[in-house]
C-alpha positions as CSV (number, residue, x, y, z in Angstrom):
1,M,0.0,0.0,0.0
2,K,1.3,3.4,-0.9
3,A,0.8,6.8,0.8
4,K,2.3,10.3,0.5
5,M,3.0,13.1,2.9
6,A,4.2,16.6,1.9
7,L,5.2,19.3,4.3
8,A,7.1,22.6,4.3
9,K,8.6,24.8,7.0
10,D,6.5,27.9,6.1
11,F,3.2,26.0,6.6
12,K,2.9,26.0,10.4
13,L,-0.2,25.1,12.3
14,A,0.9,26.1,15.8
15,K,3.6,25.8,18.4
16,V,2.8,22.9,20.7
17,D,1.9,23.9,24.3
18,E,3.8,21.2,26.3
19,R,0.7,20.9,28.6
20,I,-1.0,18.9,25.8
21,F,1.0,16.0,27.3
22,G,-0.6,16.4,30.8
23,S,-2.1,13.6,32.9
24,F,-4.5,13.1,35.8
25,I,-4.5,11.8,39.4
26,E,-7.9,11.4,41.1
27,H,-8.7,10.1,44.5
28,L,-10.1,7.0,42.9
29,G,-9.2,3.4,43.3
30,R,-5.4,2.9,43.7
31,A,-4.3,6.0,41.9
32,V,-3.3,7.8,45.1
33,Y,-3.1,5.1,47.7
34,N,-0.9,2.2,46.7
35,G,-0.3,4.1,43.4
36,I,1.8,7.3,43.9
37,Y,1.7,6.9,47.7
38,E,2.6,3.8,49.7
39,P,4.6,4.6,52.8
40,T,5.3,0.9,53.5
41,H,6.7,0.1,50.1
42,P,10.4,-0.8,49.8
43,T,11.0,2.2,47.5
44,A,9.0,4.8,49.6
45,D,10.8,8.1,50.1
46,D,10.6,10.3,53.2
47,Q,7.1,11.4,52.3
48,G,5.8,7.9,51.5
49,F,5.9,8.4,47.7
50,R,6.9,5.4,45.6
51,K,10.2,6.1,43.9
52,D,9.7,3.4,41.3
53,V,6.5,5.2,40.2
54,L,8.1,8.6,40.3
55,E,10.9,7.3,38.0
56,L,8.3,6.1,35.4
57,V,6.3,9.4,35.7
58,R,9.5,11.4,35.1
59,K,10.2,9.3,32.0
60,L,6.9,10.3,30.6
61,N,7.9,14.0,31.0
62,V,4.4,15.0,32.1
63,P,4.3,18.8,32.4
64,I,1.0,19.1,34.3
65,V,-1.3,16.8,36.4
66,R,-4.9,17.4,37.1
67,Y,-6.0,16.8,40.8
68,P,-8.0,15.7,42.8
69,G,-10.8,14.9,40.4
70,G,-12.8,14.0,38.5
71,N,-16.1,13.0,40.0
72,F,-14.4,12.9,43.4
73,V,-14.0,16.7,43.5
74,S,-17.7,17.4,43.5
75,G,-18.1,16.1,47.1
76,Y,-14.6,17.0,48.3
77,R,-13.7,19.3,51.3
78,W,-10.2,20.5,50.5
79,E,-9.6,21.4,54.2
80,D,-9.7,17.7,55.0
81,G,-6.4,17.1,53.3
82,I,-4.2,19.7,55.0
83,G,-2.3,19.9,58.3
84,D,-1.7,17.2,60.8
85,K,-2.5,13.8,59.3
86,A,-3.4,12.3,62.7
87,T,-6.4,14.6,62.9
88,R,-7.7,14.4,59.3
89,P,-11.2,13.1,59.0
90,V,-12.1,9.8,57.3
91,R,-15.1,10.3,55.0
92,T,-17.3,8.5,52.6
93,D,-16.6,9.3,48.9
94,L,-20.0,9.2,47.2
95,A,-18.6,9.5,43.7
96,W,-17.0,6.0,43.9
97,S,-18.7,4.5,47.0
98,T,-15.3,4.2,48.8
99,I,-13.7,5.5,52.0
100,E,-11.3,8.4,51.8
101,T,-8.7,8.6,54.5
102,N,-7.4,12.0,53.5
103,Q,-3.8,11.0,54.2
104,V,-2.9,12.7,50.9
105,G,-4.2,16.2,50.2
106,I,-3.0,19.3,48.5
107,D,-0.2,19.6,51.0
108,E,1.3,16.3,49.9
109,F,0.3,16.4,46.3
110,Q,2.0,19.6,45.5
111,E,5.2,18.1,47.0
112,W,4.8,14.9,44.9
113,A,4.4,17.1,41.8
114,K,7.7,18.8,42.5
115,R,9.4,15.4,42.8
116,A,7.7,14.3,39.6
117,N,8.9,17.4,37.7
118,T,5.4,18.5,37.0
119,Q,2.9,21.2,37.8
120,V,-0.6,20.9,39.4
121,M,-3.9,21.6,37.7
122,M,-6.2,22.0,40.7
123,A,-10.0,21.4,40.5
124,V,-12.4,23.2,42.8
125,N,-15.7,21.7,44.1
126,L,-18.6,23.3,42.4
127,G,-20.9,20.4,43.2
128,T,-21.6,20.6,47.0
129,R,-19.6,23.9,47.5
130,G,-19.0,27.1,45.6
131,V,-17.5,30.6,45.5
132,E,-16.4,30.9,49.1
133,E,-14.5,27.6,49.2
134,A,-12.8,28.3,45.9
135,R,-11.7,31.7,47.2
136,N,-10.4,30.1,50.4
137,V,-8.4,27.3,48.6
138,I,-6.7,29.7,46.2
139,E,-5.8,31.9,49.1
140,Y,-4.3,28.9,50.9
141,C,-2.3,27.8,47.8
142,N,-1.2,31.1,46.2
143,L,-1.1,34.0,48.6
144,Q,2.2,34.8,50.3
145,K,1.1,35.3,53.9
146,G,-0.8,37.7,56.1
147,T,-4.3,36.3,55.6
148,Y,-6.1,33.6,57.5
149,Y,-5.7,30.8,54.9
150,S,-2.2,31.8,53.7
151,D,-1.1,31.9,57.3
152,L,-2.7,28.5,57.9
153,R,-0.5,27.1,55.1
154,V,2.6,28.6,56.7
155,K,1.5,27.1,60.1
156,N,1.2,23.7,58.3
157,G,4.9,23.9,57.3
158,F,4.8,25.6,53.9
159,E,6.4,29.1,54.1
160,Q,6.3,29.6,50.3
161,P,3.0,29.6,48.3
162,F,2.3,26.6,46.1
163,G,1.8,28.8,43.1
164,I,-0.8,26.8,41.3
165,K,-1.6,28.6,38.1
166,T,-4.2,26.4,36.4
167,W,-7.6,25.7,38.0
168,C,-10.7,23.7,36.9
169,L,-14.1,25.1,37.8
170,G,-15.7,21.8,38.8
171,N,-16.0,18.6,36.8
172,E,-18.6,17.2,34.3
173,M,-21.4,19.3,35.9
174,D,-24.0,18.3,33.4
175,G,-23.7,14.6,34.3
176,P,-26.6,13.1,36.4
177,W,-23.9,10.9,38.1
178,Q,-22.2,14.1,39.4
179,I,-22.7,15.1,43.0
180,G,-24.5,18.5,42.8
181,S,-25.0,18.4,39.0
182,K,-26.3,21.6,37.4
183,T,-28.3,22.9,34.5
184,A,-26.2,24.9,32.0
185,M,-27.6,28.2,33.3
186,E,-26.9,27.2,36.9
187,Y,-23.4,26.1,36.2
188,G,-22.6,29.0,33.9
189,R,-23.6,31.6,36.5
190,L,-21.7,29.7,39.3
191,A,-18.6,29.4,37.1
192,C,-18.8,33.1,36.2
193,E,-19.0,34.2,39.9
194,T,-16.4,31.7,41.0
195,A,-14.0,32.7,38.3
196,K,-14.3,36.4,39.1
197,V,-13.5,35.9,42.8
198,M,-10.6,33.5,42.1
199,K,-9.0,36.0,39.7
200,W,-9.5,38.8,42.2
201,V,-7.5,36.8,44.7
202,D,-4.8,35.9,42.1
203,P,-5.1,37.6,38.7
204,T,-2.3,35.4,37.2
205,I,-4.2,32.2,37.1
206,E,-5.9,30.4,34.2
207,L,-9.4,28.9,34.5
208,V,-11.0,26.0,32.8
209,A,-14.8,25.9,32.4
210,C,-16.6,22.5,32.2
211,G,-17.8,21.5,28.8
212,S,-20.5,18.8,28.4
213,S,-19.3,15.5,29.8
214,S,-19.1,13.9,26.4
215,R,-20.1,14.4,22.7
216,Y,-22.9,11.9,23.2
217,M,-24.6,13.8,26.0
218,D,-28.0,15.2,25.0
219,T,-26.8,18.5,26.4
220,F,-23.7,18.7,24.2
221,G,-23.5,21.9,22.1
222,R,-26.4,23.7,23.9
223,W,-24.6,23.3,27.2
224,E,-21.3,24.8,25.9
225,S,-23.1,27.8,24.3
226,T,-25.2,28.5,27.4
227,V,-22.3,28.2,29.8
228,L,-19.9,30.3,27.8
229,E,-22.5,33.0,27.3
230,Q,-22.4,33.4,31.1
231,C,-18.6,33.1,31.8
232,Y,-16.7,33.6,28.5
233,D,-15.1,36.8,29.7
234,H,-13.7,35.2,32.8
235,V,-12.4,31.8,31.7
236,D,-9.5,30.7,29.5
237,F,-10.3,27.1,28.5
238,L,-13.3,24.9,27.8
239,S,-12.8,21.3,29.0
240,L,-13.6,18.2,26.8
241,H,-13.8,14.6,28.0
242,A,-13.8,11.4,25.9
243,Y,-13.1,7.7,26.4
244,Y,-13.0,5.0,23.8
245,G,-13.5,1.2,23.8
246,N,-13.7,-1.9,21.7
247,P,-16.7,-3.8,23.1
248,K,-17.5,-5.1,19.6
249,N,-14.0,-6.6,19.2
250,D,-13.7,-4.9,15.8
251,T,-10.1,-3.7,15.7
252,P,-10.3,-1.6,12.4
253,N,-13.4,0.2,13.7
254,F,-11.7,0.8,17.1
255,L,-8.6,2.3,15.4
256,A,-10.9,4.8,13.6
257,C,-12.2,6.3,16.8
258,S,-9.9,9.2,16.6
259,N,-12.3,10.5,13.9
260,N,-14.7,11.0,16.8
261,M,-12.2,13.0,18.7
262,D,-11.4,15.1,15.7
263,A,-15.1,16.0,15.2
264,Y,-15.6,16.7,18.9
265,I,-12.8,19.2,18.9
266,R,-14.0,20.9,15.8
267,E,-17.5,21.2,17.1
268,A,-16.4,22.5,20.5
269,V,-14.1,25.1,18.8
270,A,-17.0,26.2,16.6
271,T,-19.2,26.7,19.7
272,C,-16.5,28.7,21.4
273,D,-16.1,30.9,18.3
274,Y,-19.9,31.3,18.1
275,V,-20.0,32.8,21.6
276,K,-16.9,34.9,20.8
277,A,-18.9,36.3,17.8
278,I,-22.1,37.1,19.6
279,K,-20.1,38.8,22.4
280,R,-18.1,40.8,19.8
281,S,-15.0,39.6,21.8
282,N,-11.4,39.8,20.8
283,K,-10.5,37.0,23.2
284,Q,-9.6,33.5,21.9
285,L,-10.8,30.6,24.0
286,Y,-8.8,27.4,24.0
287,I,-9.5,23.7,24.6
288,S,-8.4,21.7,27.6
289,F,-9.0,18.1,26.7
290,D,-8.4,17.1,30.3
291,E,-9.8,13.6,30.2
292,W,-9.1,11.2,27.4
293,N,-8.1,7.6,27.1
294,V,-9.2,4.0,26.3
295,W,-11.6,2.8,29.0
296,F,-13.8,-0.3,28.8
297,H,-11.8,-3.4,29.9
298,S,-12.6,-3.0,33.7
299,N,-16.3,-2.2,33.5
300,E,-17.5,-5.7,34.5
301,Q,-14.9,-6.2,37.1
302,D,-15.8,-2.9,38.8
303,K,-19.3,-4.1,39.4
304,K,-17.9,-6.7,41.8
305,I,-16.0,-4.3,44.0
306,E,-17.3,-4.1,47.6
307,R,-18.7,-0.7,48.6
308,W,-17.0,1.4,51.3
309,S,-13.6,-0.1,51.0
310,I,-10.3,1.8,51.0
311,A,-8.3,2.1,47.7
312,P,-10.0,-0.8,45.9
313,P,-8.8,-1.8,42.4
314,L,-11.2,0.3,40.5
315,L,-11.0,1.1,36.7
316,E,-7.8,-1.0,36.3
317,D,-7.9,-1.6,32.6
318,I,-5.1,-3.9,31.4
319,Y,-4.2,-2.4,28.1
320,T,-3.5,-4.4,24.9
321,F,-1.3,-3.7,21.9
322,E,-4.3,-2.4,19.9
323,D,-5.1,0.0,22.7
324,A,-1.6,1.4,22.3
325,L,-2.3,2.0,18.6
326,V,-5.5,3.8,19.5
327,V,-3.7,6.0,22.0
328,G,-1.2,6.8,19.3
329,C,-4.0,7.9,17.0
330,L,-5.6,10.1,19.7
331,L,-2.2,11.7,20.4
332,I,-1.8,12.5,16.7
333,T,-5.3,14.0,16.6
334,L,-4.5,16.2,19.6
335,L,-1.4,17.5,17.9
336,Q,-3.3,18.1,14.7
337,H,-5.4,20.5,16.7
338,S,-2.6,22.2,18.6
339,D,-3.7,25.6,17.4
340,R,-6.7,25.4,19.8
341,V,-6.0,22.4,22.1
342,K,-3.4,23.8,24.5
343,M,-3.9,21.4,27.4
344,A,-4.8,17.7,27.5
345,C,-4.7,15.1,30.3
346,L,-4.3,11.4,29.7
347,A,-6.7,10.0,32.3
348,Q,-5.2,8.7,34.4
349,L,-1.6,8.3,35.4
350,V,-1.2,5.3,37.8
351,N,-3.3,2.2,38.1
352,V,-6.7,3.8,37.2
353,I,-7.0,3.5,33.4
354,A,-3.3,4.3,33.4
355,P,0.0,3.8,31.5
356,I,1.7,2.9,34.8
357,M,0.6,-0.1,36.9
358,T,1.7,-1.2,40.4
359,E,1.4,-4.1,42.8
360,N,0.7,-3.3,46.4
361,G,4.1,-3.8,48.0
362,G,5.5,-5.0,44.7
363,S,6.7,-3.9,41.3
364,A,5.7,-1.1,38.9
365,W,5.6,-1.5,35.2
366,A,4.7,0.3,32.0
367,Q,1.5,-0.7,30.2
368,T,1.4,-0.8,26.4
369,I,-0.1,2.7,26.1
370,F,2.9,4.1,28.0
371,Y,5.1,4.0,24.9
372,P,3.2,6.2,22.4
373,F,2.6,8.7,25.1
374,F,6.3,8.6,26.1
375,H,7.4,9.2,22.4
376,A,4.9,12.0,21.8
377,S,5.7,13.8,25.1
378,N,9.5,13.6,24.6
379,Y,9.7,14.2,20.9
380,G,6.5,16.1,20.1
381,R,7.5,19.5,21.4
382,G,8.1,22.1,18.7
383,T,5.8,23.3,15.9
384,V,3.2,21.2,14.2
385,L,3.4,21.6,10.5
386,Q,0.4,21.5,8.2
387,S,1.0,18.5,6.1
388,V,-0.8,17.1,3.0
389,I,-1.4,13.4,3.3
390,D,-2.7,11.2,0.5
391,S,-3.6,7.7,1.8
392,P,-6.0,4.9,0.9
393,C,-9.0,4.7,3.3
394,Y,-11.4,2.1,4.7
395,S,-14.9,2.4,6.1
396,S,-15.6,1.9,9.7
397,P,-19.2,1.2,10.9
398,D,-19.1,3.7,13.8
399,F,-16.6,6.4,12.7
400,G,-16.9,6.7,8.9
401,D,-14.0,6.6,6.5
402,A,-10.6,6.4,8.1
403,A,-7.2,6.8,6.3
404,Y,-4.9,3.8,6.8
405,L,-2.1,6.3,7.4
406,H,-2.8,8.6,10.4
407,A,0.2,11.0,10.9
408,V,1.5,14.4,12.0
409,P,4.9,16.1,11.7
410,V,6.5,18.2,14.5
411,W,9.4,20.4,13.7
412,D,11.8,21.7,16.4
413,E,13.6,24.5,14.7
414,Q,16.0,25.2,17.6
415,E,17.1,21.6,17.8
416,Q,16.9,21.2,14.0
417,T,14.9,18.0,14.3
418,L,11.8,16.8,12.5
419,T,9.6,14.1,14.0
420,V,6.8,12.3,12.2
421,F,4.4,10.3,14.3
422,A,2.5,7.8,12.2
423,V,0.0,4.9,12.8
424,N,-0.5,2.3,10.0
425,R,-4.1,1.2,10.7
426,S,-4.0,-1.7,8.2
427,M,-4.2,-5.1,9.7
428,E,-2.5,-6.8,6.7
429,E,-0.3,-4.5,4.7
430,S,2.7,-2.3,5.3
431,V,2.5,1.3,4.1
432,Q,5.1,2.5,1.7
433,L,5.2,6.1,2.7
434,A,6.6,8.7,0.3
435,L,7.9,11.7,2.2
436,D,8.3,15.0,0.3
437,L,11.0,16.7,2.4
438,R,12.3,19.1,-0.3
439,D,12.1,21.9,2.3
440,F,14.3,20.0,4.7
441,E,17.5,19.9,2.8
442,G,20.3,18.3,4.9
443,Y,17.9,16.4,7.2
444,R,18.6,12.7,7.5
445,L,16.6,10.0,9.1
446,C,18.5,9.0,12.2
447,E,15.9,6.8,14.0
448,H,12.9,4.8,13.1
449,T,11.2,3.5,16.3
450,V,8.2,1.1,16.0
451,L,5.7,-0.4,18.4
452,N,4.4,-3.6,16.8
453,H,3.2,-7.1,17.8
454,N,1.7,-10.1,16.1
455,D,-1.0,-10.4,18.7
456,M,-3.4,-7.4,18.9
457,K,-4.4,-8.5,22.4
458,A,-0.9,-8.8,23.8
459,V,-0.4,-7.1,27.2
460,N,2.4,-6.2,29.6
461,S,2.2,-7.5,33.2
462,A,4.2,-7.7,36.4
463,A,5.3,-11.2,35.3
464,C,6.1,-10.1,31.7
465,P,6.6,-6.3,31.6
466,N,8.3,-6.3,28.2
467,E,5.9,-8.2,26.1
468,V,5.0,-5.1,24.1
469,V,7.9,-2.6,23.9
470,P,9.3,-0.4,21.1
471,A,12.1,-1.5,18.8
472,S,14.5,0.4,16.6
473,L,14.3,-0.6,13.0
474,P,17.3,-0.4,10.6
475,I,17.4,2.8,8.7
476,D,15.9,2.0,5.4
477,F,15.1,5.3,3.8
478,D,16.3,6.3,0.3
479,G,15.4,9.9,0.8
480,N,11.9,9.4,-0.6
481,E,10.1,6.3,0.7
482,I,10.0,4.3,4.0
483,A,8.0,1.3,5.0
484,L,5.7,1.4,8.0
485,P,4.8,-2.2,9.1
486,A,1.2,-3.3,9.3
487,H,-0.7,-2.3,12.4
488,S,2.1,-0.2,13.9
489,W,3.0,3.0,15.8
490,N,6.0,4.7,14.2
491,V,8.3,7.5,15.2
492,L,10.5,8.8,12.4
493,R,13.2,11.2,13.8
494,F,15.1,13.3,11.2
495,K,18.1,15.4,12.2
496,K,19.9,18.1,10.2
497,Q,23.4,16.9,9.5
């Protein structure tokens, strides 16, 4: 099978905001407890954080991590997670029907973020709480001292402010599963007033308003326009959430699901621009795709979890090789929209629908989806170029026509590198890709990394952590064409000589 890609330095889409490679830690399942935090683990540091997990997180080069939810945040009292651990209350978490010990809160998480070389994207509770609590938490986190909550932080042992600059105004507020869910008008007004107060406390912050919980919600579209008509002037991002699965066990159809993400982004951007137009605004609103991933493997197992347990194994999808290809396709799609998608969070980071898995008291390992995210995060920083791709297509029952070749180029002008991320969606044929690089004179292919496996259902595990891992292929590029194996994730790294 033959395909073509043409690109040029002058045809730039956008500089990649590194926060597009963000992730997410929620107080859910084993994400926090026995995930990032396990004081009795052999690798635990002085704060109880697992150093083996920290090492894997640092490899992913995650620039921002959303916290503490998610559905959890809509019933959360942030004050429960600060100060003396011995006096912190143990509470029911209605979002996931579990028990929250509050041994980790913002005091601990901001310290974990420093050790993970990342920043915190903090969410405030607009389900059971509102303006006053949001005002108080940002005062606690960001003011120097001299007020009640900033002095309380100092009293708790933190002389310097946490300096959290990105804040989410609630989570999935149109979802009937959400604690304190709202109508679009109710949420829009609350988001507006909360945003105003938070920026009065700290004018340097950025705020994310909740979009509809998914493209398939009846509220989608109308929710966004109503909410943004209320709070457009006071927020900086609109959030999108999407999860994909393969319950039909139809791999080609599954690999086409990035078409859905593409349409979702376009529709959300159009709605943002509609509100911009009717407000006669000069302000550009951006997208924070702050929950996205594959999620379906653990659905039946989760029904068997006993209620009111502490850190049960919830949402622990064990990812296959085909899931890794889908994650690669979704990453490519996010990069293709880097002009408007400035933040995105792979949900989540450890144990809960995550690239990193752990055993309680035991090992930590990388799941299959770890690798495309690792490649994109480490090599996808630069400028996305507008490419022209000519590829044969196939028809998928749920997502329409999909090109066999799904690809995006990222140029780092300073480092003089060009990286092409490409997924060959064909189950049977390699793609002979013709690359028109006439504008990149002197650039030579220095690395071709591929993620490939004969078994689409192959997984990594504690017993066999390296079943699905990337490999370096011999450089077989004549300056024009290169072969991309059937059903493969590819990273082509060109360097100016």
